[in-house]
C-alpha positions, 0 to 999 in steps of 0.5 A, a space after each residue: 663146515 667144509 666149502 666146495 672151494 676148500 674141497 677143490 683145493 685139497 684135491 689138487 695134485 701137482 703136475 710134477 707129482 702126477 708125472 712121478 706117479 705115471 712114471 712109477 707105474 710105467 704109464 700103465 693103468 693099474 686097473 686094466 693094464 692099458 697104456 695111458 696117454 697124457 695131454 703132454 704126449 698128445 701135445 708133443 705128437 701134435 707139435 712134431 707132426 705140425 697138426 692143425 688145432 682142429 686135428 689136435 682137438 679131435 685127437 684130444 677128444 678121441 683119446 679121452 678113455 685112454 687119458 692118464 689120470 691119478 686115482 686115490 686107492 682110498 678116496 679122499 671122501 673115505 679118509 684117503 690122502 694125497 700121499 704117493 702110496 695112496 695114488 695110482 695111474 688109472 685110465 679115464 674109463 677105469 677111474 670113472 667106473 671106480 668112483 669113490 669106492 675103495 680099490 682092493 687088489 
């Protein structure tokens, strides 16, 4: 029987892979077509503009729906994998709506 901890480890996608996928998809949600933003983008802007921690966290919280995520076209729970061809860029809103369903173009 698979443990929750084993499942979490199986689902980890390295940051370098995430950036490769986001770049491949041009930082565009593959479901709705919206431009997505990463934590790194927000951090870079905050650093450039010398934001306070309060401002930084307010912006982090206000951009959740547009935050870049990685979605499995075929979810792991349905037999999908962490191979690049099964991973796409999705905004947080679309990824949450899709859940563990299989996406069909």
